[in-house]
C-alpha positions, 0 to 999 in steps of 0.5 A: 570466810575470815582469816581465823574461820580458814584457819580453823577450817584448814588447821593452819595458823592465821600466820601460816595463812599470811605466810603463804600469801606473802610468798606467792604460795597462795594467790592474794586473798580478796580484802573487804572495804576495811582491808581485812581478808575475805577468803572466798571459795577460790581462795579457800580452794588455794588454800586446800591445795597447798595444804594438801600438796605441803602435807605430802611434801611437795616443795614450796618452790615448785608450788610458787612457781605453779601458782605463779604461772597459774595467776598469769595464765601462762606456762600450761606445759610447764605447769604440767610438768611441774605437777609431773616432776613433784608426782615422780618425787612422791612416787619415789618416797612412796616406794621407799617408804613401802620397802621400809614398811616391808622390812619392818613387817619382816622384823616384826614377824621375826619377833612374833616367832620369838614370842610364839617359840616361848610359849 
């Protein structure tokens, strides 16, 4: 797939894809004879993974380290720990969001009682 096709498929700009490759967030993408990026299934898998992780708020630095270790095929325990650490961060965020939603639900219910009493 071309960078334009991948950009459209994953709803990311081509500049973002190039940036992610440049900083090591995704491994180097295979290129054709003319030097044009040719995203294969593996490269697209990385794009999908990184997009999912970034949209959830996983730290760029952690992902770069993870990708680097994956490429070197080393640090299995460290890779697992990176994922565990990021999951714990996301779990805390989810708990905070849940508490905020519950508080908003409580406030909204109070307003609904006020409106019901006016009628």
